DRENMIGU-175198 format. One record per residue (C-alpha): residue number from 1; residue in one letter; chain; x, y, z negated. Coordinates in steps of 0.5 Angstrom, whole numbers, m for minus. Layout:
     n   res   chain      px      py      pz
   NUM     a       A       X       Y       Z
...
//
This chain:
     n   res   chain      px      py      pz
     1     m       A     159     m47      54
     2     n       A     163     m53      57
     3     k       A     166     m55      50
     4     f       A     159     m55      47
     5     l       A     156     m59      53
     6     s       A     163     m64      52
     7     a       A     161     m65      45
     8     l       A     154     m66      46
     9     a       A     156     m71      51
    10     i       A     160     m75      46
    11     s       A     155     m74      40
    12     i       A     149     m78      44
    13     p       A     153     m85      44
    14     v       A     154     m84      37
    15     l       A     147     m83      35
    16     l       A     145     m88      39
    17     a       A     149     m93      36
    18     g       A     147     m91      29
    19     c       A     140     m92      31
    20     g       A     142    m100      31
    21     g       A     141    m104      24
    22     s       A     146    m108      21
    23     d       A     142    m115      22
    24     g       A     144    m115      29
    25     g       A     136    m115      31
    26     s       A     135    m108      34
    27     s       A     134    m106      41
    28     g       A     137     m99      40
    29     v       A     129     m96      42
    30     p       A     127     m90      37
    31     e       A     121     m92      33
    32     a       A     114     m91      35
    33     r       A     110     m84      31
    34     p       A     105     m86      26
    35     s       A      98     m86      28
    36     g       A      93     m84      23
    37     s       A      85     m82      23
    38     v       A      80     m78      22
    39     s       A      73     m80      19
    40     g       A      67     m78      15
    41     t       A      59     m76      17
    42     a       A      56     m71      21
    43     f       A      50     m69      17
    44     d       A      44     m64      19
    45     g       A      40     m69      17
    46     l       A      45     m76      19
    47     i       A      46     m74      26
    48     l       A      47     m82      30
    49     n       A      50     m83      36
    50     g       A      54     m76      36
    51     d       A      60     m75      40
    52     v       A      65     m74      35
    53     k       A      71     m71      39
    54     v       A      78     m68      35
    55     y       A      82     m63      38
    56     a       A      88     m58      37
    57     w       A      86     m52      34
    58     n       A      91     m46      33
    59     g       A      85     m41      33
    60     s       A      81     m43      39
    61     k       A      79     m50      41
    62     g       A      85     m53      45
    63     k       A      88     m61      47
    64     l       A      83     m66      46
    65     l       A      87     m71      41
    66     g       A      82     m76      40
    67     q       A      74     m78      40
    68     g       A      69     m83      38
    69     t       A      61     m83      36
    70     t       A      57     m83      30
    71     d       A      53     m90      28
    72     d       A      47     m91      25
    73     a       A      49     m88      19
    74     g       A      52     m82      22
    75     e       A      58     m84      20
    76     y       A      65     m83      25
    77     s       A      72     m85      25
    78     v       A      77     m83      31
    79     s       A      84     m86      31
    80     l       A      89     m80      32
    81     d       A      95     m85      36
    82     q       A     102     m82      35
    83     i       A      99     m75      34
    84     p       A     104     m70      30
    85     s       A     102     m66      24
    86     q       A      98     m60      26
    87     p       A      91     m56      25
    88     v       A      85     m60      28
    89     l       A      78     m58      30
    90     i       A      72     m64      29
    91     e       A      66     m63      34
    92     v       A      60     m67      34
    93     t       A      55     m65      39
    94     g       A      50     m70      43
    95     g       A      46     m75      39
    96     r       A      39     m74      35
    97     y       A      38     m73      28
    98     q       A      32     m72      23
    99     e       A      29     m65      20
   100     e       A      28     m66      13
   101     a       A      22     m61      12
   102     s       A      18     m63      18
   103     g       A      20     m70      20
   104     k       A      21     m68      27
   105     s       A      27     m72      31
   106     i       A      31     m67      34
   107     a       A      36     m69      40
   108     l       A      42     m65      40
   109     r       A      43     m61      47
   110     g       A      48     m56      50
   111     g       A      50     m51      46
   112     d       A      48     m55      39
   113     f       A      55     m57      36
   114     l       A      58     m58      28
   115     y       A      64     m56      27
   116     a       A      70     m58      22
   117     l       A      77     m55      20
   118     k       A      83     m60      17
   119     n       A      90     m60      16
   120     y       A      92     m66      19
   121     k       A      99     m70      17
   122     q       A     102     m75      22
   123     g       A     100     m81      20
   124     e       A      95     m80      15
   125     s       A      88     m82      15
   126     i       A      83     m76      13
   127     s       A      76     m75      12
   128     t       A      71     m69      13
   129     s       A      63     m68      13
   130     l       A      61     m64      19
   131     t       A      55     m60      16
   132     f       A      53     m53      17
   133     y       A      57     m50      12
   134     t       A      64     m54      15
   135     t       A      61     m50      21
   136     i       A      61     m43      18
   137     a       A      67     m44      15
   138     t       A      70     m46      22
   139     g       A      67     m39      24
   140     l       A      70     m35      19
   141     a       A      77     m39      20
   142     k       A      77     m37      27
   143     h       A      75     m30      25
   144     m       A      81     m30      20
   145     a       A      86     m33      25
   146     g       A      84     m27      30
   147     t       A      86     m22      25
   148     g       A      94     m25      24
   149     v       A      92     m29      19
   150     s       A      96     m36      20
   151     v       A      92     m42      22
   152     n       A      94     m46      16
   153     e       A      92     m41      11
   154     a       A      85     m39      15
   155     i       A      83     m46      15
   156     a       A      84     m47       7
   157     r       A      81     m40       6
   158     a       A      75     m41      10
   159     n       A      74     m47       6
   160     d       A      75     m45       0
   161     t       A      71     m39       0
   162     v       A      65     m43       3
   163     s       A      66     m49      m2
   164     d       A      66     m43      m8
   165     m       A      59     m40      m6
   166     i       A      56     m47      m7
   167     g       A      60     m50     m12
   168     i       A      61     m56      m7
   169     d       A      68     m58      m4
   170     i       A      64     m58       3
   171     r       A      69     m62       7
   172     g       A      71     m67       1
   173     v       A      63     m68      m1
   174     t       A      58     m73       3
   175     p       A      51     m70       3
   176     l       A      46     m75       2
   177     e       A      39     m75       5
   178     i       A      34     m73      m1
   179     n       A      28     m75       3
   180     k       A      31     m82       3
   181     k       A      30     m87      m3
   182     s       A      36     m90      m3
   183     s       A      39     m83      m5
   184     a       A      34     m84     m11
   185     t       A      38     m82     m18
   186     p       A      37     m81     m25
   187     v       A      43     m76     m25
   188     v       A      45     m70     m21
   189     t       A      52     m71     m16
   190     d       A      55     m67     m12
   191     q       A      53     m71      m6
   192     h       A      45     m70      m8
   193     l       A      47     m62      m9
   194     y       A      50     m62      m2
   195     g       A      44     m66       1
   196     f       A      39     m60      m2
   197     a       A      44     m55       0
   198     t       A      43     m57       8
   199     a       A      36     m59       8
   200     s       A      35     m52       5
   201     i       A      37     m50      13
   202     s       A      31     m55      16
   203     q       A      26     m51      10
   204     l       A      28     m45      13
   205     t       A      28     m46      20
   206     k       A      21     m49      19
   207     w       A      19     m42      16
   208     i       A      23     m39      22
   209     s       A      18     m43      27
   210     l       A      12     m41      23
   211     q       A      14     m34      24
   212     n       A      15     m34      32
   213     g       A       8     m38      32
   214     d       A      11     m45      33
   215     e       A       5     m47      28
   216     n       A       4     m54      33
   217     d       A      11     m55      35
   218     i       A      15     m54      28
   219     h       A      23     m55      30
   220     e       A      22     m55      37
   221     t       A      26     m49      39
   222     y       A      28     m46      32
   223     n       A      31     m51      28
   224     s       A      38     m53      24
   225     i       A      43     m54      29
   226     k       A      41     m48      33
   227     f       A      42     m44      26
   228     a       A      48     m47      25
   229     a       A      51     m44      32
   230     a       A      48     m38      31
   231     a       A      51     m37      24
   232     y       A      58     m39      27
   233     q       A      57     m34      32
   234     d       A      55     m29      28
   235     i       A      61     m31      23
   236     a       A      66     m32      28
   237     s       A      65     m25      31
   238     d       A      67     m20      25
   239     g       A      68     m25      18
   240     q       A      61     m23      16
   241     l       A      54     m27      16
   242     d       A      50     m20      18
   243     g       A      46     m22      24
   244     k       A      51     m18      29
   245     d       A      56     m20      34
   246     q       A      60     m13      35
   247     s       A      54     m10      39
   248     r       A      49     m15      40
   249     i       A      43     m17      35
   250     i       A      43     m24      32
   251     a       A      36     m27      32
   252     q       A      32     m33      32
   253     g       A      25     m31      36
   254     t       A      23     m25      32
   255     v       A      26     m27      25
   256     r       A      33     m23      25
   257     l       A      39     m27      22
   258     t       A      41     m22      16
   259     p       A      45     m22      10
   260     d       A      38     m24       6
   261     v       A      37     m29      10
   262     y       A      44     m33      10
   263     r       A      43     m32       2
   264     s       A      37     m31      m2
   265     d       A      33     m35       3
   266     i       A      37     m41       4
   267     a       A      38     m40      m4
   268     r       A      30     m41      m4
   269     n       A      30     m46       0
   270     m       A      33     m50      m4
   271     l       A      29     m50      m9
   272     v       A      22     m50      m4
   273     m       A      25     m57      m1
   274     a       A      27     m60      m9
   275     n       A      19     m58     m10
   276     s       A      16     m61      m4
   277     d       A      13     m68      m3
   278     v       A      19     m69       2
   279     n       A      24     m70      m4
   280     v       A      24     m77      m7
   281     s       A      31     m76     m10
   282     g       A      28     m77     m17
   283     l       A      32     m69     m18
   284     t       A      27     m63     m19
   285     p       A      28     m56     m18
   286     k       A      31     m55     m25
   287     d       A      36     m60     m23
   288     i       A      38     m56     m17
   289     l       A      37     m49     m19
   290     p       A      44     m48     m22
   291     m       A      47     m49     m15
   292     a       A      41     m44     m12
   293     q       A      43     m39     m17
   294     q       A      50     m39     m16
   295     y       A      49     m38      m9
   296     n       A      44     m33      m9
   297     q       A      49     m29     m14
   298     s       A      55     m30      m9
   299     n       A      58     m23      m8
   300     s       A      62     m26      m2
   301     a       A      65     m21       3
   302     l       A      61     m26       8
   303     f       A      54     m22       6
   304     a       A      57     m15       8
   305     g       A      55     m12       1
   306     a       A      48     m13       2
   307     e       A      44     m12      m5
   308     i       A      42     m19      m8
   309     r       A      35     m20      m8
   310     p       A      34     m24     m14
   311     l       A      30     m31     m14
   312     e       A      25     m28     m19
   313     a       A      22     m24     m14
   314     l       A      19     m31     m13
   315     s       A      12     m32     m17
   316     p       A       7     m38     m17
   317     t       A       0     m37     m14
   318     i       A      m7     m38     m18
   319     s       A     m13     m40     m14
   320     n       A     m19     m44     m15
   321     l       A     m21     m41     m22
   322     s       A     m26     m44     m25
   323     h       A     m30     m38     m27
   324     s       A     m31     m31     m25
   325     n       A     m30     m24     m29
   326     n       A     m36     m23     m33
   327     d       A     m39     m30     m33
   328     v       A     m43     m32     m39
   329     i       A     m40     m38     m43
   330     a       A     m43     m41     m49
   331     g       A     m41     m48     m52
   332     v       A     m35     m52     m50
   333     v       A     m33     m50     m43
   334     e       A     m28     m52     m38
   335     i       A     m23     m47     m36
   336     s       A     m19     m49     m29
   337     a       A     m15     m47     m23
   338     n       A     m10     m48     m18
   339     v       A      m3     m47     m19
   340     t       A       2     m47     m13
   341     d       A       9     m45     m13
   342     t       A      14     m46      m7
   343     v       A      20     m47     m12
   344     g       A      18     m51     m18
   345     l       A      13     m49     m24
   346     e       A      15     m49     m31
   347     e       A      10     m46     m35
   348     v       A       2     m46     m35
   349     t       A      m1     m43     m41
   350     l       A      m8     m40     m43
   351     f       A      m9     m34     m48
   352     i       A     m15     m32     m51
   353     d       A     m15     m25     m54
   354     g       A      m8     m25     m54
   355     t       A      m7     m31     m58
   356     l       A      m4     m38     m55
   357     h       A     m10     m43     m54
   358     e       A      m6     m48     m50
   359     f       A       1     m49     m47
   360     r       A       0     m55     m41
   361     g       A       8     m55     m38
   362     a       A       8     m55     m31
   363     e       A       2     m58     m29
   364     s       A      m1     m55     m22
   365     e       A      m8     m57     m24
   366     p       A      m9     m55     m30
   367     t       A     m16     m56     m34
   368     f       A     m17     m52     m41
   369     t       A     m22     m54     m46
   370     v       A     m25     m48     m50
   371     d       A     m30     m49     m55
   372     t       A     m33     m42     m56
   373     a       A     m37     m43     m63
   374     p       A     m31     m40     m66
   375     l       A     m31     m33     m62
   376     n       A     m36     m28     m63
   377     d       A     m41     m26     m58
   378     g       A     m39     m21     m53
   379     a       A     m33     m20     m48
   380     h       A     m27     m24     m49
   381     s       A     m21     m24     m45
   382     f       A     m18     m30     m42
   383     e       A     m11     m30     m40
   384     l       A      m8     m35     m35
   385     y       A       0     m34     m35
   386     t       A       5     m38     m31
   387     k       A      12     m38     m30
   388     n       A      16     m42     m24
   389     i       A      23     m44     m25
   390     t       A      27     m38     m23
   391     g       A      23     m34     m29
   392     g       A      18     m31     m23
   393     e       A      11     m29     m27
   394     t       A       4     m29     m25
   395     t       A      m2     m27     m30
   396     e       A      m9     m28     m28
   397     e       A     m14     m24     m33
   398     l       A     m21     m26     m34
   399     t       A     m26     m22     m38
   400     l       A     m31     m27     m40
   401     l       A     m38     m26     m45
   402     v       A     m39     m31     m50
   403     s       A     m46     m32     m51
   404     n       A     m48     m37     m56
   405     a       A     m53     m34     m59
   406     g       A     m58     m34     m52
   407     t       A     m60     m30     m47
   408     t       A     m56     m23     m46
   409     i       A     m60     m17     m43
   410     s       A     m55     m10     m42
   411     e       A     m54      m5     m37
   412     i       A     m62      m3     m37
   413     y       A     m64       3     m33
   414     p       A     m67       8     m35
   415     e       A     m63       9     m41
   416     d       A     m67       9     m48
   417     q       A     m69      16     m49
   418     s       A     m68      19     m43
   419     i       A     m72      24     m39
   420     l       A     m74      22     m31
   421     t       A     m78      25     m26
   422     g       A     m79      22     m18
   423     p       A     m77      15     m15
   424     q       A     m73      12     m19
   425     t       A     m70       4     m19
   426     f       A     m71       1     m26
   427     s       A     m66      m5     m27
   428     a       A     m63      m9     m32
   429     s       A     m57     m14     m33
   430     v       A     m59     m21     m35
   431     a       A     m56     m28     m37
   432     d       A     m56     m34     m41
   433     p       A     m51     m39     m41
   434     i       A     m57     m45     m40
   435     g       A     m60     m41     m34
   436     i       A     m66     m36     m33
   437     d       A     m73     m39     m31
   438     a       A     m76     m32     m31
   439     v       A     m76     m24     m32
   440     s       A     m81     m19     m32
   441     f       A     m81     m11     m33
   442     i       A     m87      m9     m37
   443     l       A     m89      m1     m37
   444     d       A     m94       1     m41
   445     g       A     m97      m6     m42
   446     a       A     m98      m7     m35
   447     i       A     m93     m14     m33
   448     y       A     m89     m13     m27
   449     p       A     m86     m21     m25
   450     l       A     m79     m20     m21
   451     t       A     m74     m25     m18
   452     a       A     m71     m29     m23
   453     n       A     m64     m27     m22
   454     g       A     m58     m23     m26
   455     t       A     m60     m17     m23
   456     p       A     m68     m15     m23
   457     s       A     m70      m9     m21
   458     k       A     m77      m5     m19
   459     e       A     m78       2     m15
   460     f       A     m82       6     m19
   461     n       A     m85      13     m18
   462     v       A     m85      17     m24
   463     s       A     m88      23     m21
   464     n       A     m94      19     m21
   465     m       A     m94      18     m29
   466     l       A     m97      22     m33
   467     e       A     m92      27     m37
   468     g       A     m90      25     m44
   469     e       A     m87      18     m47
   470     h       A     m87      11     m44
   471     e       A     m85       4     m46
   472     l       A     m81      m1     m41
   473     i       A     m80      m8     m44
   474     v       A     m75     m13     m40
   475     a       A     m77     m20     m42
   476     v       A     m73     m26     m40
   477     t       A     m75     m33     m41
   478     n       A     m69     m39     m40
   479     s       A     m69     m45     m38
   480     v       A     m72     m48     m44
   481     g       A     m78     m43     m45
   482     t       A     m75     m38     m50
   483     q       A     m76     m31     m48
   484     t       A     m72     m25     m50
   485     e       A     m75     m18     m50
   486     s       A     m71     m11     m50
   487     t       A     m74      m5     m50
   488     v       A     m73       2     m48
   489     n       A     m77       9     m48
   490     f       A     m77      15     m44
   491     t       A     m80      21     m42
   492     a       A     m84      23     m35
   493     d       A     m83      30     m34
   494     n       A     m86      33     m27
   495     t       A     m86      40     m29
   496     a       A     m81      44     m27
   497     p       A     m78      50     m30
   498     e       A     m80      57     m30
   499     i       A     m75      63     m28
   500     s       A     m77      70     m30
   501     w       A     m72      76     m28
   502     n       A     m70      83     m26
   503     g       A     m67      81     m19
   504     a       A     m73      81     m14
   505     n       A     m75      88     m14
   506     q       A     m68      91     m13
   507     d       A     m66      93      m6
   508     v       A     m59      96      m7
   509     w       A     m54      94     m13
   510     v       A     m49      99     m14
   511     k       A     m43      98     m18
   512     e       A     m45      94     m24
   513     f       A     m53      91     m24
   514     p       A     m55      88     m30
   515     l       A     m58      81     m29
   516     e       A     m63      79     m34
   517     a       A     m66      73     m34
   518     t       A     m71      68     m38
   519     v       A     m72      61     m36
   520     s       A     m76      56     m39
   521     d       A     m78      48     m39
   522     n       A     m84      44     m42
   523     i       A     m79      38     m44
   524     g       A     m72      41     m44
   525     l       A     m67      45     m39
   526     e       A     m61      42     m37
   527     k       A     m58      48     m34
   528     t       A     m58      54     m30
   529     e       A     m53      56     m24
   530     l       A     m52      63     m21
   531     f       A     m49      63     m14
   532     i       A     m48      69     m10
   533     d       A     m47      68      m2
   534     g       A     m47      60      m4
   535     n       A     m41      60      m9
   536     l       A     m42      59     m16
   537     v       A     m42      64     m21
   538     n       A     m44      62     m28
   539     t       A     m48      56     m31
   540     y       A     m52      58     m37
   541     a       A     m54      52     m42
   542     d       A     m59      56     m45
   543     g       A     m65      60     m43
   544     t       A     m63      67     m44
   545     i       A     m58      70     m39
   546     s       A     m55      77     m39
   547     e       A     m50      77     m33
   548     v       A     m47      84     m31
   549     i       A     m45      84     m24
   550     d       A     m41      89     m21
   551     s       A     m41      89     m14
   552     r       A     m35      92     m13
   553     d       A     m32      85     m14
   554     y       A     m35      83      m8
   555     s       A     m35      86       0
   556     e       A     m40      91       2
   557     g       A     m47      89       5
   558     d       A     m53      84       4
   559     k       A     m52      78      m1
   560     d       A     m56      72      m2
   561     i       A     m57      72     m10
   562     l       A     m59      65     m12
   563     l       A     m61      63     m20
   564     r       A     m63      55     m20
   565     a       A     m65      52     m26
   566     i       A     m65      44     m27
   567     d       A     m69      41     m33
   568     k       A     m67      34     m36
   569     a       A     m71      30     m32
   570     g       A     m68      34     m26
   571     n       A     m74      38     m23
   572     v       A     m70      44     m20
   573     t       A     m73      52     m19
   574     e       A     m70      57     m15
   575     v       A     m71      64     m14
   576     s       A     m67      68     m10
   577     t       A     m67      75      m7
   578     k       A     m62      79      m2
   579     p       A     m60      86      m5
   580     l       A     m55      91      m1
   581     f       A     m48      91      m4
   582     d       A     m46      99      m3
   583     n       A     m41     102      m7
   584     t       A     m38     108      m2
   585     t       A     m41     114       1
   586     p       A     m42     115       8
   587     s       A     m38     120      12
   588     i       A     m41     125      18
   589     s       A     m37     130      23
   590     i       A     m40     135      28
   591     l       A     m38     134      35
   592     s       A     m41     140      37
   593     a       A     m43     145      36
   594     s       A     m37     149      33
   595     s       A     m37     155      29
   596     g       A     m37     161      33
   597     d       A     m41     158      39
   598     y       A     m47     162      41
   599     y       A     m54     159      42
   600     e       A     m61     163      45
   601     d       A     m67     161      42
   602     i       A     m64     153      42
   603     v       A     m59     150      39
   604     r       A     m56     143      41
   605     f       A     m51     139      37
   606     r       A     m48     132      37
   607     g       A     m45     128      31
   608     i       A     m42     121      29
   609     a       A     m44     118      22
   610     s       A     m41     112      19
   611     d       A     m42     107      13
   612     a       A     m40     100      11
   613     v       A     m47      98      10
   614     g       A     m51     102      15
   615     i       A     m54     109      15
   616     e       A     m61     111      13
   617     k       A     m62     118      17
   618     v       A     m58     124      18
   619     e       A     m62     131      17
   620     a       A     m60     137      21
   621     k       A     m62     144      17
   622     m       A     m61     151      18
   623     a       A     m63     157      14
   624     g       A     m66     152       9
   625     k       A     m71     148      13
   626     v       A     m70     141      16
   627     l       A     m71     141      24
   628     r       A     m69     135      26
   629     t       A     m69     127      22
   630     l       A     m65     122      26
   631     r       A     m64     115      25
   632     p       A     m57     113      28
   633     e       A     m53     107      28
   634     s       A     m46     108      24
   635     d       A     m41     109      28
   636     v       A     m45     111      35
   637     e       A     m45     118      37
   638     f       A     m52     122      36
   639     s       A     m54     128      39
   640     s       A     m61     133      39
   641     s       A     m63     140      39
   642     f       A     m68     145      36
   643     r       A     m71     151      37
   644     v       A     m70     156      32
   645     g       A     m73     163      33
   646     r       A     m80     161      32
   647     f       A     m81     159      25
   648     d       A     m82     162      18
   649     n       A     m77     161      13
   650     g       A     m81     162       8
   651     t       A     m79     169       8
   652     g       A     m81     171      15
   653     f       A     m79     170      22
   654     m       A     m72     168      23
   655     s       A     m68     174      26
   656     t       A     m62     174      31
   657     g       A     m55     173      28
   658     p       A     m50     168      25
   659     y       A     m53     161      22
   660     t       A     m50     155      18
   661     l       A     m52     149      22
   662     t       A     m51     143      16
   663     l       A     m52     135      18
   664     i       A     m54     131      12
   665     v       A     m52     123      12
   666     t       A     m56     119       8
   667     d       A     m54     111       7
   668     k       A     m58     105       6
   669     a       A     m56     106      m2
   670     g       A     m58     113      m2
   671     f       A     m51     116      m2
   672     r       A     m50     122       2
   673     a       A     m45     127       5
   674     t       A     m46     134       9
   675     t       A     m42     138      14
   676     s       A     m43     144      17
   677     a       A     m41     149      22
   678     t       A     m43     157      23
   679     v       A     m47     159      30
   680     n       A     m49     165      33
   681     v       A     m57     165      35
   682     k       A     m60     170      39
   683     l       A     m67     170      38
   684     n       A     m73     172      43
   685     p       A     m79     176      40
   686     p       A     m84     171      37
   687     d       A     m91     171      42
   688     p       A     m96     171      37
   689     d       A    m101     167      40
   690     e       A     m97     161      40
   691     d       A     m97     156      34
   692     w       A     m92     157      31
   693     q       A     m92     150      26
   694     n       A     m93     146      32
   695     m       A     m87     149      36
   696     p       A     m81     143      37
//
């Protein structure tokens, strides 16, 4: 270590001596480091009187190296005194600029800035523009440096990525103000394109202001400089323009900043600005279209793999058409409209019946002159086709009625040869290209003057007319006195159909019931319908009906049977009945007496009978004679008794001994069932003086 220090001590005088010149004029002091500068334009619209500062940068803002101010042309120049080579961050804050889309003057406040990054070499004079695009390139470089990419490589890659997106060197090209006549040009330059690329942010934030309800204060809260700061924060967090800062959503008010906003909306607004009255550069949307398409088609990783929304999705708007659907035209007419498009019209064309009539280029208020004489009277298709520079298309098609022959009378009600009854509204559609002066309905010679409009109508009650044929004339007089008539004939039919059938007298329908009916009408039968319990079973076109109704296809019980006949005029006749559908026999059980029971003179019994549709009667029979008739409800227990020793069964008085007790049940349909039990009866001797015939 000591030897090294000694050698170093010896070498220092030698080095110092070597620094002197041979002319003997040197002082022996080392030369000063050379100085350089950074210059350019701060542009968000030109930023005037902005504070420009240059910082060392190693992935984040470092030491202040120099500062200056933009002039009234937005230009700045900052000296870098003896600053060694290193990456530098150029920042502009403060000052004011004008939003191109609204003309509003905006002051840069706290948190408002534009950035650019350059690799500075000592002694050089470097230049860079400060724009929205250099700002997002700075944010991208910051993210790259944070992931381990070298600072110099991060700066180069980030600036190249954003430059490739719009096809312009974002640092080397100075944008021009497209809203200043001093920027007018007959040719497309990168400076003009850069001006439209930055102006698109102004148009976009005007739209964002409107989305947030700031119609009367556009660009006050949401403007280009704040959009740049939001985009910087967005891309610096994860290297993507995806509207996310780690776990936080990045938005401007209600508008979330998505990849679609950063890409498609910016591209679209490049064209919107080129198509606006603000643009006085002399360039058209077609001149800007290649840049907008390149930017919109970018598959850069900055857009987080989001699907590209094509510019063709934008299409023109057609309004204020001179004619409406089904208008009547004649002679020479002018068809006009207003056509608007945010990105720029390319074509407005009129087609008639699919054939090109006239091409009017990009006219926003086209007027087409059409001579209808070569067209046949009647309906024709008039199609207004529009297309914008992105290929978006809009078509408006009208059906216009050509009437060179004069008045047209159509859609008359009633139709010719129709059959009517009841209240009716007689009507028609009338038109004449030169105007209508009078309209009348003439019914069987009686004249009814009507309001002279295109849809005359009048109420008539056909029920009050004589049956038979009637004549209606629609008479129209146009504005020059020419009368046109159209006649229809109709028949008044106020007589309803007649129905005769076999369904009315049938109380019970068992199994297959042959329904027969004959339907007639004085004019003409339209149809006859058969309903069971409100459900349509069949429809018959003629008047002879033969229908087998199988009651087994329906649940048992009362059924509403309806036969409805309708004639050509709409007169209706209905007949109905309510038969019982019954297809099962009843059942009956003796609860007592039981077989072997013993009775003296009086036999008592209990039972129960069941049937799906109801019990008609229950009879108690013994020794061939019906002794009791009951009418119980279904499934309800019944009981009764009778005296058996004092009646004549036709062969003499009954004697003591066993007898068969039989219960016979009959249901509503006449179906019967029986049950029986053998009982023992002890009979007392009869009293000859008693009235045996009236014994209970």
